[in-house]
C-alpha positions in Angstrom: -33.4 32.3 -18.8 -30.2 30.4 -17.9 -30.7 27.3 -15.9 -29.1 27.0 -12.5 -26.6 24.1 -12.7 -23.6 22.9 -10.8 -20.7 25.2 -10.5 -17.4 24.6 -12.1 -15.9 23.5 -8.8 -18.4 20.7 -8.5 -17.7 19.2 -11.9 -14.9 17.2 -10.4 -15.7 13.5 -10.0 -17.1 12.6 -6.6 -15.0 10.6 -4.2 -16.4 7.2 -3.8 -18.2 6.0 -0.6 -19.4 2.6 0.5 -19.0 -0.3 -1.9 -18.2 2.0 -4.8 -14.7 2.3 -3.4 -14.0 -1.3 -4.7 -15.1 -0.3 -8.2 -13.3 3.0 -8.6 -9.6 3.4 -9.7 -7.4 4.2 -7.8 -9.3 3.4 -4.6 -9.8 -0.2 -5.7 -6.0 -0.6 -5.2 -6.3 -0.2 -1.4 -7.6 -3.7 -0.6 -4.8 -5.4 -2.7 -2.3 -3.1 -1.0 -3.5 -4.3 2.4 -3.5 -8.0 1.4 -0.1 -8.0 -0.2 1.4 -5.9 2.6 -0.1 -8.4 5.1 1.6 -11.2 3.2 5.0 -9.4 3.5 4.5 -9.1 7.2 3.4 -12.8 7.7 6.2 -14.2 5.5 8.9 -12.1 7.2 7.5 -13.1 10.6 7.6 -16.8 9.6 11.4 -16.7 8.9 14.1 -17.0 11.5 15.0 -13.3 11.3 18.8 -13.5 10.9 19.2 -9.8 10.1 17.0 -8.0 12.6 17.9 -4.5 11.6 17.0 -5.1 7.9 13.9 -7.2 8.4 12.8 -5.1 11.4 12.4 -2.1 9.0 10.5 -4.4 6.6 8.1 -5.4 9.4 7.7 -1.8 10.5 6.9 -0.5 7.1 4.5 -3.4 6.2 2.6 -3.4 9.4 2.3 0.4 9.7 1.3 0.8 6.0 -1.2 -2.0 6.4 -2.9 -0.4 9.4 -2.9 3.1 7.9 -4.3 1.8 4.6 -7.0 -0.1 6.5 -8.0 3.1 8.3 -8.0 4.9 5.0 -10.2 2.2 3.4 -12.6 2.3 6.4 -12.8 6.1 6.1 -13.7 5.8 2.4 -16.2 3.1 3.1 -17.9 5.1 5.8 -17.8 8.4 3.8 -15.7 10.4 6.3 -14.2 12.4 3.3 -17.5 14.2 2.7 -16.3 14.6 -0.9 -13.6 17.1 0.1 -10.8 17.6 -2.5 -8.3 17.6 0.4 -8.7 13.9 0.7 -7.3 13.5 -2.8 -4.2 15.4 -1.7 -3.9 13.4 1.5 -4.4 10.1 -0.4 -1.8 11.0 -3.0 0.8 12.2 -0.4 0.2 9.1 1.8 0.5 6.6 -1.1 3.5 8.4 -2.6 5.4 8.5 0.7 4.5 4.9 1.4 5.7 3.8 -2.0 9.1 5.3 -1.3 9.2 3.6 2.2 8.0 0.3 0.7 10.7 0.5 -2.0 13.4 0.8 0.7 11.8 -2.1 2.6 11.6 -4.3 -0.6 15.3 -3.7 -1.4 16.3 -4.5 2.2 14.1 -7.7 2.1 15.8 -8.7 -1.2 19.2 -8.2 0.6 18.0 -10.4 3.4 16.9 -13.0 0.9 20.3 -13.1 -0.7 22.0 -13.4 2.8 19.6 -16.2 3.8 20.5 -18.4 0.9 23.5 -20.0 2.6 22.4 -19.8 6.3 21.3 -22.5 8.6 17.8 -23.9 7.6 18.5 -22.3 4.2 15.9 -23.8 1.9 12.8 -22.9 4.0 14.1 -19.4 5.0 15.2 -18.7 1.5 11.8 -19.6 0.1 10.0 -17.5 2.7 12.3 -14.6 2.2 11.9 -14.9 -1.6 8.2 -14.8 -1.4 8.3 -11.8 1.0 10.6 -10.0 -1.5 8.1 -10.7 -4.3 5.2 -9.4 -2.3 7.2 -6.4 -1.1 7.9 -5.3 -4.7 4.4 -6.0 -5.7 3.0 -3.9 -2.9 5.5 -1.1 -3.8 4.1 -1.3 -7.4 0.5 -1.1 -6.1 1.3 2.0 -4.0 3.0 3.7 -6.9 0.0 2.9 -9.2 -2.3 4.3 -6.6 -0.3 7.5 -6.0 0.0 8.3 -9.7 -3.5 7.3 -10.9 -5.1 9.9 -8.7 -3.9 12.5 -11.1 -5.5 10.8 -14.1 -9.1 10.9 -12.8 
């Protein structure tokens, strides 16, 4: 007699819940994305924003992404996904779209860094903008890693 086992649909790895989120790739990238994105936001806010249109977009992307990623992390920690495969699609689409937005913000922040090199109060603003550019590109890389690593589970 054949044993009753799990169906083929349930052989997919379970989505993590609780503290297991921090031990499972790609979900372990969420906390570093939040931390690095927060650094972008803090560093841009610490500068005297000389190009408000450029750095306003950087602030918008970093703050919005940080808040949405925080909500996504909380939903994984609390198990709102109920092991639904739709959450993988949602997660991948969110992180892919955010990676594109963050790349645009990182390029604009790099442009603001170049423009701040010879402005008033140049050394401090240039250093803050350089650090913000570094963290913006690092955050972009983390979002790209997260979006693509979902497919390799």
